[in-house]
N, C-alpha and C positions, 0 to 999 in steps of 0.2 A: 667666129672667134678671133681672138688674139691671144698666141701662147705667150702665159705666164709659167714663169723657172720658180716652183713653189721647190726646187731640193736644197739648193741652201736655210731656206727659214727653216726645215723640216729636219735636219740634218745641225740649227742653232738649238731650237727646243733640244730637240736629242740630250743637245749635250749641255745641256741647261737641266733641263732631267735628271741627266746622271749625276751630275754635279750635286742637283740640288738631294737626290737619294744618295751622293757619297754625303753630305752632310749632314746629315740625317740621320741616315747610318752612326758615321763618328760623335754627334750629339747623344745621340742613343748608348753608344758603346762608350762614352765618357760619360756619361750620367748612370750608365749601370756600375760602372766601377768605379764615381765619386759615391753610388750607393754602396755598393758591396764593403768599400773603402770605410765610409763612416760607423755601416754595421760592426764591421769588423771591431776598427777601434770604440765599439757601444759596450759589444760584448768583451770584448780587454777590459775594459773599466770596469763594469762587471764583474769581472771576474777578479781584479784586483781587489775589489770594494768589499767581496766575499773573501777571497785572502785576508786581509786587514781585520773584518770579525771574525772571523775562525781566529787568528793568534788575539785577540782581546780579551774572547772566549774561552782560549788555552791559556792566556793568564790568570782570571778569573777562576778558572777551574784548579791549577795549581794554586790557587791563594788560596781559594776556601779547600782545599784538599789539606792545607797545612790547618787551616782553622779545623776543619773536622776532624784530624789528627791532636789538635792542643782541645778538644771541646775531650775527644776521648780520652783520655789520659785525664782531664778535668775528672773524669766522669767513673773512673778507674782510680783517682788517686781519694773521689767521694764515697765508694765504693768501698775503699779501706779504712778512711775513716769513719763508717757509720758503723763498719763490724765494728771495731778499737771500741765503739760509743757503744754499742750492742752489747758487749764486750766490760767494759767499766761500768751499762748496768745493773746486767743480770754480779756481777758483785757485787753492786753497793745492794742487792736489793736481794743475794746469799747472805750479806757481812751477821745480818740479827738471828739468820736459821745456824748460824751453830753456837749462838749461845744458847738459842731453845732446847739445841738438842742436848747440851753437855746440861744443862739447868734442867729438862726432862730427864738423863740419867737419872740424877742424882735423886730425880724422888719419887722414878721407877724400881733404882734397885731398890729388895727388900734388906733385912740384916738378914746375914748369914750366906749374902750370894758378896763376893768380890771379882772386880773386875780386872783382868790381868792384858786384853788387849783387843784395842776399837782400830774397826776402817772403814774407810769410807771410801765408795763408785757412787758417783752420779748421787740422787737422791736413797741408796743403798748402805744401809748400815750393820755390818758383822760385828758383834760383840761373841771371848772368847772371854770365859770366868771358870772361877769354883764357883760351888756352893756346898751348903751341911748334907742338903738334900733335895731331892730329887722335887717333894712340894713346894721349896721355897724356888728353884728353876721354871715351876707352872705361878707361882707367885709374881714371878720379873713381870712372863711372858702379860700374865692378865692386865699390869701398868701400863707397860706396852703400849696394851690392845685401847687403855682405858682416856694413856693423852689424847690433849689434842694436837701433837706436833710431834708425834710419830708416832706411827702403827705398823698393825701388820704384818707380825711375829711371828717366824719360824724357825722352827724347833731345827738345826742342821745336824747335830753329834750329843749324845750324851751319855757319857761313860759313869759308871756308877764305882762308890764309893768304895768299893771291895777290889774294881780292876785296874781304879789307880797309885795303890796303895798310900793315900797321903790323908784318908778319912775324909776327902771335900771329893764329890760329884766334878767331873771335870762336862762341859757345858762349851754348846759354841750358837750362836745364832740369831739370825736375821731379823732385821724390820727395815722400815721406810720409813724416812723422814717427808716430813708433810710440808708443804710447803709456806712460806707466808701466805698466798692470795686463800689458797686451800683452809689454812685452818684460821683463818678471817671470818672466812665464810662458813664455816664449823662452830669458831664461837659466836656469832652473828644469828643463826638458826635457832640456840640453844635459847 
């Protein structure tokens, strides 16, 4: 048998494998580093894109907040204008009520009754006056009750002729003034 020395060949083979392993390990480490850097750049890009979107959303929120404030201001202005319009409308509606009140007072006051003061709070009217007798005050109250624009008379005070010293009875009574719509409905029902 011939003697062949295989040691140098095995040594060379072992060095080649170590070199191949070192190259493969270096390539794997380089690949991992490159992949890690690519992932980091991708994540950084995603974070910066999200920050840009957040900044744009924040700008839109600020712009919309300004619009909301403007809308609220306009709504308050609208409510104020509507309240003014409502007051004006009520004044327009109540204009003929004063005329009807005085017209009905003229028609309801019988002879021998003299009014000295007329006050109104809301739809409640209070009158003070003098009368020749209590019967004339009763006639006045009946006339108020029969009226289509005023009604619900209530006698508050009556002082006899003897107590006043003037020969006339002093009285104070109140009644309600009916609204235009109520009077029109009552008249339509008749």
